[in-house]
N, C-alpha and C positions, 0 to 999 in steps of 0.2 A: 770310525768308518762312516763314509758319507752315504746318505740315503739315495737309493736308485731312483732316477727320474722316471716319471710315467710318460710313456710315448703318446698315450691317448690325450694327455693334457697338451702336448706340443702340437697335436693335430686337431685343435679345436676349430669348429666351424665359426665363420665370421658372424658377428652380431648383425641380425637382420633389421634391427630397429635403430635408426640413426636420427638422433634429435640434435639439430644444429641450431641452437637459439641461445642468445645471451639472457633472455628474459626467463626467470624461474617459473613464472606463472604459465607461460606457454609450454614449458617443459613438463609441468605437472598435468596440464590439460591434455597433453599428448598421451600420457599413460592412461588417463581416465577414458579417453577416446578409444584406445585399444581394448580396454576392459569391457566397455559397453558394446564394442563391436563383436567381441567373442560371445557375449551373452545373447546378442541378437541372432547370431548364427546358430548357437545351441538351441534356442527356442524354435527355430525354423527347421531344424534337422539338417543343418549344413555343417560339415567338418572342414576347418581351415587347415589344409595340408602345408601351406607355406604363406608367410606374411612378411612383406617388406614395407616398412613405413619410414618415410623421410620427410622431415619438416625443416625447411630452409627459409628463413625470413618469414614472409607471409604466404608462401606456397607450400602445399602439402601434396606429396606423391604417395600413392598407395597401390601396391601390387599384391594380388591375392590369387592363390591356387585353391579352388574350392571343390569339395566332393559332396555331392547331394546324396544323402542317405535314403534308404528304401523304407517305405511305409505302406501299410494296408496291403499285404501280399497274400492274403488268404485265397483270393480268387486265382492268383497266379500259381499258387501251390497246387490247386486242384487241376488246373489246366496243364501244368508242366513247366519245365524250365525255359522252353523256347519263347514263352510269352513275356518273360521278365526282361528280355532284351529291349522290348518296346518301351518299357517304363523309363529306362535310363536315357532314352533319347528325348522324352517329353518332360523330364523332371524339372528342368530349369526354366520353363517357359514363363512362370509368374514371378521369378526372383528379380529380374532387372527393375520392374516397377516398384517392388518392395524396397530395393536398395536406393532408388532415386528418391522415394518419399522419406526415407529415414535420414538421409544426409543432404537434403536439399538446402538446409540452412547454412551449410558450410561454404565459405567463399574460397576461391582459388584452390579447389580440390581436383586433382587428376587421379582417376581410378583406372586400373588395368586389371581385368578379371579373366582368369583362365579356368574353364570348366573341365575338370579332369574326367568327367563321365564321357566326354566326347572322344577320349583316347582309348576307350575300352574296345577290345576286339572280341567278337562273338565266339570265335573258335577257341580262344584262351579261356573264356568263361565256361564253355561246355567241357573243356578238358579238366579244369579245376573242379567243376561240379561232379564229374564222374570219379575224380580221385578222392574227394572228401565227403561224398554223400553218405558213407557208412557212419560218419560221426554226427549226422544231423539229429538223430533221436536222442543220443546220449548227452551231447554238449549244447545243442541248440533247441531243446524242448521248449515250445511256446515262444521261440525267438527266431522264427524263420527269416524275418527281415534282417536280423543280425547276421545270419548265415549268408544271405545274399550279399550284404555289405562286405563280409569277409572274402567272398569270392572275387568281388570287384577290386577290393584293396590288394589282394594277393596278385591279381593280374597287373595292377599298376605298379606294385612293388617289384615284380619280376622285370618290368621294363624300366625301372629307375625313374618312375614318374612321381613317386612320393619318397619321403625320407624314412629312415629307420625309426625315428621318434614317432611319426604318425602311425606306422604299422604296429609298433609296440603298444601304442595307446589302444588300438583295436584289440590286440591280444589280451590286454588288461581288462577290457570290457567283457571279453568272453570268460575270463577266469574269475571275474569279480563275484558273480552270484552262484558259482558252482559249489555244491556241497562237498564236504571233505572226502566223501566216497568216490568222487569223480576226479580227484587230483591225479591219480595214476592214469586214467583215461586221457586227461589233458596232456600229460607228458608224452604218451604214445601219439597223440594227435600232433604235437609239435614236431616229433621226429618224422612223422609221415609228411608234414608240410615241408620240412627242410629237405628231405630226400626228393620230394617232388620238384622243388625249386631248383635243385642242383642237378639232378639226374634226368632232366627232361629238356635238354637243349634242342632236341629235334622237334619237339612239339611246341615250344615257345619261341617266338620270333626274336625278341630283344632281351633275352636273359643274359645277364653278365655276372651273376652271383656264383662264386666258387666255394664259399664256406659260410656256415651259420653256427652260432653258438648262443645259448641262453642259459642263465642261472637264475633259479627261483629260490629265495630264502624266506623262511617263515615256518609256521606250524603246519607243515604239510601232512595230509592224511589224518588230521586231528590229533597229532601227537602233542603231549604237554610241553615238550621242549622244541625249540626251533631247529631246523635242519636245512640243508641245501640240496637241491637237485639240479643237475645240469644236463643239457642235451646238445650235442655237437655233431654236425655232419660236415665233412670236408675240412680242409686246413684253415685255421684262423690264427695267424701270427699276430700277437698283440705287442711284440717288442721289436718291431721293424718299422722304421719311418718310411721306407721305400714302398711298402705295401699300402693299398687303398683299403683301410679297415675303418668302418664306421661304427660308432658306439652310441648307445642310448640306454637310459635307465628310467625306471618308473616305480612309484609306490602305489600299491593297490590295497585298499582298506575293505575288509570283508567281515562277516560275522565271526569267522575263526581267528581274526586278528589282522595285523598288517603284514603285507608281503612286499619284499623288494625284488625287482626283476631287472636284470642286466642283459643287454642284447648286443651282440657283435655281428657284423656283416662284412665279409671279405669279398671284394669285387675285383674284377679285372682292371 
């Protein structure tokens, strides 16, 4: 009997890194450049949602979609959520100078930067804040800035501004330092998020998500043997080429062991 082909393999995303060079040294330097670029962004609190790098002959083309993470939000937490909106508009003021200083030594470099924080809508952020604020103390204790980043990324994810890999990375950051007693709360949290994204078409302007599914494998709830837990809301057909199903996976390493997370998104 022949093995059944995986539809998700057939629907792979195109490779965003295109290195067209006959020189092996230029090829290696391109990978080193991308690695140093990611380190620079991580140190400055910037998340790269999308990266397209093309090297042809002596010309370099770089397209970036950046998300600026929130920091030092204690004062905003005391004032209320309405003040957080002002920070997202002023976050990227000092970044262009940092970028120009870091890559001023490169010749024939063309850079295109898209700031995803400018696509945030205040009404969407307030809607998600009212929907998920009951999980703030349980899952985001002493991590209020991560909670605000989650609200912003959820708003961008509902409008298809970021990919499922980027959104899954943020979910992994939330799950990473949770104790084993909070695993059940995290699953309830995921189900609430999925239901909010799918059943709130009237409140969200550009929502195109019809189904969400996630599977977490590992030593959940502190059990000695690994098990799997899944949360699904809406239809998610994974054996149909005609449907627009996006897939992402992630490995999360915690004090309780390593966990594997798989994520499916069904869009219109």
